[in-house]
C-alpha positions as a LaTeX table, in Angstrom:
\begin{tabular}{lrrr}
\hline
Residue & $x$ (\AA) & $y$ (\AA) & $z$ (\AA) \\
\hline
Met1 & $-14.94$ & 10.30 & $-11.09$ \\
Lys2 & $-15.82$ & 7.42 & $-8.78$ \\
Thr3 & $-16.89$ & 7.87 & $-5.18$ \\
Pro4 & $-13.96$ & 7.97 & $-2.71$ \\
Leu5 & $-14.09$ & 5.00 & $-0.37$ \\
Ile6 & $-11.16$ & 6.27 & 1.72 \\
Asp7 & $-10.52$ & 9.92 & 2.51 \\
Ile8 & $-7.20$ & 10.42 & 4.35 \\
Arg9 & $-6.97$ & 13.91 & 5.81 \\
Arg10 & $-3.65$ & 15.41 & 6.91 \\
Leu11 & $-2.47$ & 12.21 & 8.56 \\
Thr12 & 0.57 & 12.52 & 10.82 \\
Arg13 & 2.14 & 9.83 & 13.00 \\
Asp14 & 5.05 & 10.55 & 15.35 \\
Tyr15 & 6.97 & 8.01 & 17.40 \\
Ala16 & 9.02 & 9.01 & 20.44 \\
Gly17 & 12.49 & 7.53 & 20.74 \\
Gly18 & 15.30 & 7.60 & 23.24 \\
Gly19 & 15.47 & 5.99 & 26.64 \\
Leu20 & 16.93 & 6.20 & 30.10 \\
Phe21 & 20.46 & 6.92 & 28.86 \\
Ala22 & 19.62 & 8.19 & 25.35 \\
Arg23 & 18.61 & 11.63 & 24.24 \\
Pro24 & 14.87 & 11.89 & 23.44 \\
Ser25 & 14.13 & 11.90 & 19.74 \\
Leu26 & 11.13 & 12.15 & 17.45 \\
Thr27 & 10.50 & 10.02 & 14.38 \\
Arg28 & 7.82 & 11.26 & 12.00 \\
Ala29 & 6.61 & 8.19 & 10.10 \\
Leu30 & 3.75 & 10.02 & 8.35 \\
Asp31 & 3.87 & 13.73 & 7.62 \\
Asp32 & 0.64 & 15.58 & 6.76 \\
Leu33 & $-0.49$ & 12.84 & 4.34 \\
Thr34 & $-3.64$ & 13.60 & 2.36 \\
Met35 & $-5.08$ & 11.30 & $-0.32$ \\
Thr36 & $-8.27$ & 9.59 & $-1.48$ \\
Val37 & $-8.93$ & 6.08 & $-2.76$ \\
Glu38 & $-11.84$ & 5.59 & $-5.14$ \\
Ala39 & $-14.26$ & 2.71 & $-4.66$ \\
Gly40 & $-13.81$ & $-0.28$ & $-6.96$ \\
Thr41 & $-10.19$ & 0.48 & $-7.89$ \\
Ile42 & $-6.73$ & $-0.86$ & $-7.16$ \\
His43 & $-4.70$ & 1.97 & $-5.63$ \\
Gly44 & $-0.97$ & 1.37 & $-5.36$ \\
Ile45 & 1.33 & 2.87 & $-2.72$ \\
Val46 & 5.04 & 2.67 & $-3.57$ \\
Gly47 & 8.25 & 3.84 & $-1.96$ \\
Glu48 & 11.46 & 2.67 & $-0.36$ \\
Ser49 & 11.59 & 0.74 & 2.90 \\
Gly50 & 11.02 & 3.14 & 5.78 \\
Cys51 & 8.89 & 5.64 & 3.84 \\
Gly52 & 5.80 & 5.00 & 6.01 \\
Lys53 & 3.85 & 2.51 & 3.87 \\
Ser54 & 3.30 & $-0.05$ & 6.64 \\
Thr55 & 2.51 & 2.66 & 9.19 \\
Leu56 & $-0.21$ & 3.85 & 6.82 \\
Ala57 & $-1.53$ & 0.28 & 6.55 \\
Arg58 & $-1.70$ & $-0.12$ & 10.34 \\
Ile59 & $-3.60$ & 3.15 & 10.72 \\
Leu60 & $-6.05$ & 2.22 & 7.95 \\
Met61 & $-6.67$ & $-1.05$ & 9.79 \\
Ala62 & $-7.21$ & 0.91 & 13.05 \\
Leu63 & $-4.33$ & $-1.03$ & 14.62 \\
Asp64 & $-2.59$ & 2.26 & 15.39 \\
Arg65 & $-3.85$ & 5.78 & 15.96 \\
Pro66 & $-2.51$ & 8.88 & 14.21 \\
Thr67 & $-0.89$ & 11.73 & 16.10 \\
Ser68 & $-3.17$ & 14.04 & 14.12 \\
Gly69 & $-5.43$ & 13.84 & 11.10 \\
Asp70 & $-8.28$ & 11.51 & 10.29 \\
Val71 & $-9.30$ & 8.57 & 8.10 \\
Ile72 & $-12.83$ & 8.58 & 6.67 \\
Leu73 & $-13.84$ & 5.09 & 5.51 \\
Asp74 & $-17.12$ & 4.91 & 3.62 \\
Gly75 & $-18.33$ & 8.12 & 5.27 \\
Ala76 & $-17.35$ & 7.26 & 8.86 \\
Ser77 & $-14.33$ & 8.48 & 10.82 \\
Leu78 & $-12.47$ & 5.40 & 12.06 \\
Phe79 & $-11.20$ & 7.13 & 15.17 \\
Asp80 & $-14.54$ & 8.56 & 16.27 \\
Leu81 & $-16.10$ & 5.10 & 16.53 \\
Ser82 & $-16.64$ & 3.38 & 19.86 \\
Pro83 & $-14.97$ & $-0.03$ & 20.33 \\
Lys84 & $-18.24$ & $-1.83$ & 19.55 \\
Glu85 & $-18.90$ & 0.31 & 16.47 \\
Leu86 & $-15.33$ & $-0.27$ & 15.29 \\
Met87 & $-15.72$ & $-4.02$ & 15.68 \\
Arg88 & $-18.88$ & $-3.94$ & 13.57 \\
Lys89 & $-17.10$ & $-1.75$ & 11.01 \\
Arg90 & $-14.18$ & $-4.18$ & 10.71 \\
Arg91 & $-16.14$ & $-6.44$ & 8.39 \\
Asp92 & $-15.77$ & $-3.64$ & 5.81 \\
Phe93 & $-11.94$ & $-3.59$ & 5.78 \\
Gln94 & $-9.55$ & $-6.53$ & 5.88 \\
Met95 & $-5.84$ & $-7.10$ & 5.30 \\
Val96 & $-3.54$ & $-9.49$ & 3.43 \\
Phe97 & $-0.05$ & $-9.70$ & 4.92 \\
Gln98 & 3.35 & $-10.12$ & 3.31 \\
Asp99 & 4.22 & $-13.57$ & 4.67 \\
Pro100 & 1.56 & $-16.02$ & 3.46 \\
Phe101 & 2.74 & $-18.73$ & 5.87 \\
Gly102 & 3.32 & $-16.65$ & 8.98 \\
Ser103 & $-0.16$ & $-15.13$ & 8.72 \\
Leu104 & $-1.88$ & $-18.54$ & 8.81 \\
Asp105 & $-2.30$ & $-20.62$ & 11.99 \\
Pro106 & $-0.36$ & $-23.86$ & 11.31 \\
Arg107 & $-2.57$ & $-25.79$ & 13.78 \\
Gln108 & $-5.83$ & $-25.01$ & 11.97 \\
Arg109 & $-7.25$ & $-26.51$ & 8.82 \\
Val110 & $-7.93$ & $-24.19$ & 5.88 \\
Ala111 & $-11.71$ & $-24.26$ & 6.37 \\
Arg112 & $-11.32$ & $-23.01$ & 9.94 \\
Ile113 & $-8.75$ & $-20.36$ & 8.92 \\
Val114 & $-10.98$ & $-18.91$ & 6.22 \\
Ala115 & $-14.03$ & $-18.92$ & 8.53 \\
Glu116 & $-12.17$ & $-17.31$ & 11.46 \\
Pro117 & $-13.29$ & $-13.70$ & 10.72 \\
Leu118 & $-16.91$ & $-14.85$ & 10.99 \\
His119 & $-16.25$ & $-16.07$ & 14.54 \\
Val120 & $-14.26$ & $-13.00$ & 15.54 \\
Leu121 & $-16.99$ & $-10.68$ & 14.24 \\
Asp122 & $-19.61$ & $-12.78$ & 16.01 \\
Glu123 & $-21.72$ & $-13.49$ & 12.94 \\
Lys124 & $-22.48$ & $-17.06$ & 14.12 \\
Pro125 & $-23.83$ & $-18.54$ & 10.89 \\
Ser126 & $-25.17$ & $-22.07$ & 10.93 \\
Arg127 & $-22.68$ & $-24.84$ & 10.27 \\
Ala128 & $-24.13$ & $-25.49$ & 6.81 \\
Ala129 & $-24.21$ & $-21.79$ & 5.90 \\
Lys130 & $-20.66$ & $-21.28$ & 7.13 \\
Arg131 & $-19.33$ & $-24.22$ & 5.13 \\
Glu132 & $-21.16$ & $-23.01$ & 2.03 \\
Arg133 & $-19.59$ & $-19.56$ & 2.35 \\
Val134 & $-16.12$ & $-21.01$ & 2.90 \\
Met135 & $-16.37$ & $-23.34$ & $-0.09$ \\
Ala136 & $-17.64$ & $-20.53$ & $-2.31$ \\
Met137 & $-14.77$ & $-18.28$ & $-1.22$ \\
Leu138 & $-12.14$ & $-20.98$ & $-1.80$ \\
Glu139 & $-13.56$ & $-21.57$ & $-5.26$ \\
Ala140 & $-13.45$ & $-17.81$ & $-5.95$ \\
Val141 & $-9.69$ & $-17.73$ & $-5.29$ \\
Gly142 & $-8.95$ & $-20.84$ & $-7.35$ \\
Leu143 & $-8.94$ & $-23.55$ & $-4.68$ \\
Asn144 & $-11.34$ & $-26.49$ & $-4.27$ \\
Ala145 & $-13.40$ & $-28.11$ & $-1.55$ \\
Ala146 & $-11.01$ & $-31.04$ & $-1.11$ \\
Gln147 & $-8.27$ & $-28.65$ & $-0.03$ \\
Ala148 & $-10.39$ & $-27.19$ & 2.79 \\
Glu149 & $-9.38$ & $-29.95$ & 5.22 \\
Arg150 & $-5.63$ & $-29.56$ & 4.69 \\
Tyr151 & $-3.15$ & $-27.62$ & 6.81 \\
Pro152 & $-1.17$ & $-24.57$ & 5.60 \\
His153 & 2.14 & $-26.47$ & 5.35 \\
Glu154 & 0.59 & $-28.68$ & 2.64 \\
Phe155 & 0.31 & $-25.75$ & 0.22 \\
Ser156 & 2.71 & $-23.78$ & $-1.92$ \\
Gly157 & 3.43 & $-20.09$ & $-1.25$ \\
Gly158 & 0.99 & $-18.92$ & $-3.93$ \\
Gln159 & $-1.76$ & $-21.20$ & $-2.62$ \\
Arg160 & $-1.20$ & $-19.92$ & 0.92 \\
Gln161 & $-1.61$ & $-16.35$ & $-0.28$ \\
Arg162 & $-4.85$ & $-17.38$ & $-1.98$ \\
Ile163 & $-6.01$ & $-18.77$ & 1.37 \\
Ala164 & $-5.12$ & $-15.45$ & 3.02 \\
Ile165 & $-7.08$ & $-13.57$ & 0.35 \\
Ala166 & $-10.07$ & $-15.90$ & 0.85 \\
Arg167 & $-9.95$ & $-15.21$ & 4.58 \\
Ala168 & $-9.88$ & $-11.46$ & 3.92 \\
Leu169 & $-12.86$ & $-11.68$ & 1.55 \\
Ile170 & $-15.10$ & $-13.95$ & 3.66 \\
Thr171 & $-16.78$ & $-10.95$ & 5.34 \\
Glu172 & $-17.42$ & $-9.33$ & 1.92 \\
Pro173 & $-15.33$ & $-6.24$ & 2.74 \\
Lys174 & $-15.33$ & $-3.02$ & 0.77 \\
Leu175 & $-11.58$ & $-2.53$ & 1.24 \\
Val176 & $-8.65$ & $-4.95$ & 1.30 \\
Val177 & $-5.20$ & $-3.62$ & 2.24 \\
Ala178 & $-2.48$ & $-5.79$ & 0.70 \\
Asp179 & 0.87 & $-5.01$ & 2.35 \\
Glu180 & 3.67 & $-6.44$ & 0.17 \\
Ala181 & 1.31 & $-9.32$ & $-0.60$ \\
Val182 & 3.39 & $-10.79$ & $-3.46$ \\
Ser183 & 6.96 & $-9.83$ & $-2.51$ \\
Ala184 & 7.67 & $-13.25$ & $-0.97$ \\
Leu185 & 6.53 & $-15.13$ & $-4.10$ \\
Asp186 & 8.40 & $-16.03$ & $-7.26$ \\
Leu187 & 7.51 & $-14.25$ & $-10.51$ \\
Ser188 & 5.16 & $-16.84$ & $-11.99$ \\
Val189 & 3.19 & $-17.13$ & $-8.73$ \\
Gln190 & 3.16 & $-13.32$ & $-8.40$ \\
Ala191 & 1.45 & $-13.15$ & $-11.78$ \\
Gln192 & $-1.20$ & $-15.65$ & $-10.68$ \\
Val193 & $-1.97$ & $-13.73$ & $-7.48$ \\
Leu194 & $-2.04$ & $-10.38$ & $-9.31$ \\
Asn195 & $-4.44$ & $-11.80$ & $-11.91$ \\
Leu196 & $-6.62$ & $-13.03$ & $-9.04$ \\
Ile197 & $-6.68$ & $-9.59$ & $-7.41$ \\
Thr198 & $-7.60$ & $-7.95$ & $-10.73$ \\
Arg199 & $-10.41$ & $-10.46$ & $-11.26$ \\
Leu200 & $-11.79$ & $-9.96$ & $-7.75$ \\
Lys201 & $-11.85$ & $-6.20$ & $-8.28$ \\
Arg202 & $-13.68$ & $-6.62$ & $-11.57$ \\
Glu203 & $-16.17$ & $-9.30$ & $-10.49$ \\
Arg204 & $-16.81$ & $-8.35$ & $-6.84$ \\
Gly205 & $-16.08$ & $-4.62$ & $-6.85$ \\
Val206 & $-13.54$ & $-4.93$ & $-4.03$ \\
Thr207 & $-11.26$ & $-1.93$ & $-3.51$ \\
Phe208 & $-7.59$ & $-2.82$ & $-3.01$ \\
Leu209 & $-4.92$ & $-0.63$ & $-1.46$ \\
Phe210 & $-1.80$ & $-2.35$ & $-2.78$ \\
Ile211 & 1.35 & $-1.45$ & $-0.83$ \\
Thr212 & 4.68 & $-2.45$ & $-2.37$ \\
His213 & 8.18 & $-1.33$ & $-3.27$ \\
Asn214 & 7.92 & $-3.02$ & $-6.68$ \\
Leu215 & 6.91 & $-0.54$ & $-9.38$ \\
Ala216 & 6.44 & $-3.26$ & $-11.98$ \\
Val217 & 3.78 & $-4.93$ & $-9.84$ \\
Val218 & 1.88 & $-1.67$ & $-9.38$ \\
Asp219 & 2.19 & $-0.85$ & $-13.08$ \\
Ala220 & 0.66 & $-4.24$ & $-13.90$ \\
Val221 & $-2.48$ & $-4.02$ & $-11.74$ \\
Ala222 & $-3.06$ & $-0.55$ & $-10.27$ \\
Asp223 & $-5.47$ & 2.06 & $-11.58$ \\
Gln224 & $-3.95$ & 4.86 & $-9.47$ \\
Val225 & $-0.67$ & 5.15 & $-7.62$ \\
Gly226 & 0.74 & 7.28 & $-4.82$ \\
Val227 & 4.51 & 7.65 & $-4.36$ \\
Met228 & 5.67 & 8.13 & $-0.76$ \\
Tyr229 & 8.98 & 9.52 & 0.49 \\
Arg230 & 9.79 & 9.92 & 4.20 \\
Gly231 & 6.16 & 9.86 & 5.23 \\
Arg232 & 4.97 & 12.29 & 2.57 \\
Leu233 & 3.03 & 11.80 & $-0.63$ \\
Val234 & 5.25 & 13.27 & $-3.35$ \\
Glu235 & 3.34 & 12.23 & $-6.47$ \\
Ser236 & 0.01 & 10.68 & $-7.41$ \\
Gly237 & $-1.98$ & 9.94 & $-10.54$ \\
Pro238 & $-2.86$ & 7.14 & $-12.99$ \\
Ala239 & $-0.26$ & 4.40 & $-12.57$ \\
Arg240 & 0.81 & 4.10 & $-16.20$ \\
Ala241 & 1.10 & 7.86 & $-16.66$ \\
Val242 & 3.13 & 8.31 & $-13.47$ \\
Phe243 & 5.71 & 5.69 & $-14.43$ \\
Glu244 & 5.95 & 6.71 & $-18.09$ \\
Arg245 & 6.49 & 10.40 & $-17.30$ \\
Pro246 & 7.35 & 11.06 & $-13.64$ \\
Leu247 & 6.82 & 14.61 & $-12.38$ \\
His248 & 8.95 & 14.20 & $-9.25$ \\
Pro249 & 12.71 & 13.41 & $-9.27$ \\
Tyr250 & 12.20 & 10.68 & $-6.67$ \\
Thr251 & 9.65 & 8.89 & $-8.85$ \\
Arg252 & 12.12 & 9.06 & $-11.73$ \\
Val253 & 14.86 & 7.55 & $-9.56$ \\
Leu254 & 12.53 & 4.68 & $-8.63$ \\
Ala255 & 11.48 & 4.13 & $-12.26$ \\
Asp256 & 15.07 & 4.15 & $-13.55$ \\
Ala257 & 16.18 & 1.73 & $-10.83$ \\
Glu258 & 13.50 & $-0.83$ & $-11.71$ \\
Pro259 & 15.09 & $-3.90$ & $-13.39$ \\
Ser260 & 13.98 & $-4.41$ & $-16.99$ \\
Val261 & 14.89 & $-7.02$ & $-19.58$ \\
Thr262 & 14.56 & $-4.43$ & $-22.36$ \\
Lys263 & 17.13 & $-2.19$ & $-20.64$ \\
Phe264 & 19.59 & $-4.99$ & $-19.83$ \\
Gly265 & 23.08 & $-4.28$ & $-21.21$ \\
Arg266 & 22.10 & $-0.87$ & $-22.58$ \\
Pro267 & 23.30 & 2.52 & $-21.36$ \\
Pro268 & 20.73 & 4.47 & $-19.29$ \\
Ala269 & 18.47 & 6.83 & $-21.24$ \\
Arg270 & 19.05 & 9.58 & $-18.66$ \\
Pro271 & 22.10 & 10.52 & $-16.61$ \\
Ala272 & 22.04 & 8.83 & $-13.22$ \\
Pro273 & 21.92 & 11.04 & $-10.10$ \\
Pro274 & 25.23 & 11.37 & $-8.28$ \\
Ala275 & 26.07 & 8.28 & $-6.23$ \\
Ala276 & 26.72 & 10.44 & $-3.16$ \\
Ala277 & 23.21 & 11.87 & $-3.42$ \\
Leu278 & 21.59 & 8.43 & $-3.62$ \\
Ala279 & 23.59 & 7.33 & $-0.58$ \\
Ala280 & 22.22 & 10.16 & 1.58 \\
Pro281 & 20.87 & 8.84 & 4.89 \\
Leu282 & 17.20 & 7.85 & 4.92 \\
Thr283 & 16.62 & 8.18 & 8.65 \\
His284 & 13.56 & 10.16 & 9.61 \\
Gly285 & 13.75 & 13.23 & 11.79 \\
Pro286 & 11.71 & 16.25 & 12.77 \\
Pro287 & 10.12 & 17.96 & 9.76 \\
Gly288 & 12.34 & 20.67 & 8.31 \\
Gln289 & 11.60 & 23.79 & 6.32 \\
Gly290 & 12.84 & 22.55 & 2.97 \\
Cys291 & 12.12 & 19.63 & 0.67 \\
Ala292 & 12.65 & 16.19 & 2.24 \\
Phe293 & 14.28 & 14.93 & $-0.98$ \\
Leu294 & 16.77 & 17.81 & $-1.04$ \\
Pro295 & 19.95 & 15.80 & $-0.13$ \\
Arg296 & 19.34 & 13.37 & $-3.01$ \\
Cys297 & 17.79 & 15.56 & $-5.71$ \\
Pro298 & 19.82 & 16.46 & $-8.83$ \\
Leu299 & 17.52 & 19.46 & $-9.45$ \\
Ala300 & 17.75 & 20.96 & $-5.94$ \\
Gly301 & 18.03 & 24.74 & $-5.74$ \\
Pro302 & 17.81 & 27.53 & $-3.17$ \\
Arg303 & 14.01 & 27.45 & $-3.14$ \\
Cys304 & 14.06 & 23.73 & $-2.30$ \\
Ala305 & 16.12 & 24.43 & 0.82 \\
Ala306 & 13.96 & 27.31 & 1.98 \\
Glu307 & 10.43 & 26.14 & 1.15 \\
Ala308 & 8.86 & 22.70 & 1.42 \\
Pro309 & 6.86 & 21.94 & $-1.75$ \\
Val310 & 3.16 & 21.19 & $-1.35$ \\
Leu311 & 1.19 & 18.63 & $-3.30$ \\
Arg312 & $-0.38$ & 20.43 & $-6.27$ \\
Gln313 & $-2.04$ & 19.57 & $-9.54$ \\
Val314 & 0.28 & 19.89 & $-12.52$ \\
Leu315 & $-1.76$ & 17.98 & $-15.11$ \\
Pro316 & $-5.36$ & 16.75 & $-15.02$ \\
Gly317 & $-5.40$ & 13.92 & $-12.48$ \\
Arg318 & $-1.68$ & 14.34 & $-11.75$ \\
Gln319 & $-0.35$ & 15.79 & $-8.50$ \\
Thr320 & 3.20 & 16.26 & $-7.32$ \\
Ala321 & 5.08 & 17.97 & $-4.51$ \\
Cys322 & 8.02 & 19.44 & $-6.42$ \\
His323 & 9.06 & 22.98 & $-7.32$ \\
His324 & 10.56 & 21.64 & $-10.56$ \\
Ala325 & 7.53 & 19.70 & $-11.83$ \\
Glu326 & 7.27 & 21.81 & $-14.99$ \\
Gln327 & 10.95 & 21.20 & $-15.69$ \\
Met328 & 10.38 & 17.46 & $-15.23$ \\
Leu329 & 7.43 & 17.67 & $-17.61$ \\
Cys330 & 9.63 & 19.15 & $-20.34$ \\
Ala331 & 12.51 & 16.70 & $-19.80$ \\
Pro332 & 13.00 & 13.74 & $-22.18$ \\
Ala333 & 10.84 & 10.75 & $-21.24$ \\
\hline
\end{tabular}
């Protein structure tokens, strides 16, 4: 068991809604979320749009504060740090955004873009040392020195994402949060970027928290995966094991909905959930007593309506928040 780099403890984030002429409302984006991320791994976070993935990313980057709970990064609580301590800590965690062009300043050359975190964090290396670090980082992500003096619009989407990854790695962080980092790229370029991320983890020991809605991407690169639904973690474990034999009905719905060439034109291996259940509204609301997946679950029973399931270990290294996990375990794969 590797050392946890991130320890997320009962993280909850509420947003107040309503207005002058609207009734006040409460949106719970994260609901009592607890998980750990081991150092030197790629940890995937998957789920539908609106499940709280990006809210989690903002909190991990200390761009937002939780309503309750805590995030321990490398032994330090992010939200107990003073502003100066947090600024010094920021060199340890960086982010790669979804849009590789929108995240790069179009008025700056690549060398300046990649070196920008060094200026923000007030490292002030000499000009020669800074250029050496930038060139080494560009080479590490598959670019060359001649491209350092170009502008972002002169690159393809995959090359721009490599630039964004180089910028994230220039401070030698322990953690990189990649929020939908390949969703805007075509399949061949996705494969190149995913191979790059895998190589950087192996060669540099960087920990990646890879947030996406694409299960195939997580299955290709992630060591561990957490499945989120309406702000809650409903299943976690080794990525391949989770997708091959889901222990939560929601994970199975996601796995069955994933496009696959091998399944094209063939009848589904398992009966599909009722269409009315899948069309149930996904809007968040105040936490209820029962299971959040209740309106969409084909296995729902009286206990699901009366008692919210807690995340529990069902198999070694496998956790799920479902009263029917043992039934899922015995179902055909």
